[in-house]
N, C-alpha and C positions, 0 to 999 in steps of 0.2 A: 486498574489502579486509579483511585480518585485523588486528585491533588498532584503533588510533585513526585510521589513515589519515594518511600523511605528506603534506606539501605536494606532493611529487613525485607521489604517488598521485592526489591531487585534480587536479593539472595534467594528468596522462595522461587521466583520465576526462573532464575538461572539454574537452580537445582532441578526444576521441572524439565527445562530444555535439555539439560545434561542427561537426565534419566530417559526421557522419551524420544529424544532426537540425537542419538549418539553420533559423533562426528561433526555435529553442527557447533559453531562457536556459541557458547552458552552465555557469555557476558555481552550485554547490549552495547552497541556502538554509540547509540544516542538514547537518552532517556527523556521522553516528553510525555505529557498527558494531555488528553483532549476528550472532552465529553461530547463534542459536536464538531464535526469537520465540515468546512464549507470552502469552496473555491471562489475566486473573485466573481465568476459569472453564475454561481450556484449550480453548475453542472459538474458531474464527477469527472475523474481522470481514469482513462484506460489506455495504458501506453507502456512502452519500454523506456527505461532510463536513457536519457540522451547520450551518456558517456559509457555506462556499464550495461550493455544490452542483455546481460544475464539477469538483470533486475527488472521484474515486471511490476508495474504500479497499477493498483486499483484502489482509488482513494477519493475522499470528498463526497461521500454519498449523502451527507446532510440529512439523514433520517429517511430518505426515500429510496435508497438503494435496495432494501430488502425485497421489494416487490419485483425487482429486476434480477434477482440473484441467479436464476437459472441461465439466462443469456449472458450475464456478466461472468459467471463461472466458466461458461463455454468459451467466451472470448479470452479470458485470462489464461485458460488452459491452452488454447491455440497459440497465443503469444508465447507462452512458456515453452512450447514445443517448436517454436520457430516457424509456425504455419501462418499463412495469410488468414486474418480473421474472417469468419463467415458473414459478418455484418460490417457495415461501414462505421469505423470508429473515428473518422476524421473530426467530428464535432467534440470528441473527448480526448484529443491529443494534448499533451502539455504545451506544445509550441503555439497554442492559440493565445497564450498570455504574453503580454509585452513586458510584464515584470518577471524577475527571476524568483521562482518558488524554492522553498527549502528543499523540496524533493529533487530539485535539479542540481543540488550541490555535488 
């Protein structure tokens, strides 16, 4: 979705989720749009949510994440399965920021 996302856009996406991901909540909890994501230090985030550990975060790739997708996918899979990541992800943890990020809400 480019821009804010119209009610029609949200309806289309909600219907898609309802059809292809039965059992998943189809209505979005938050609606935001972003053409380019960037963290304060320009490095991405690979981490578990600090409060809800069942939420895994892979974000802020700022256009350079695609070239790392095989290892990022492996790490996110390991995190989602409760395994210790096979690579050191300490440089990519959310707690490296002194400011509170929206993703930490």
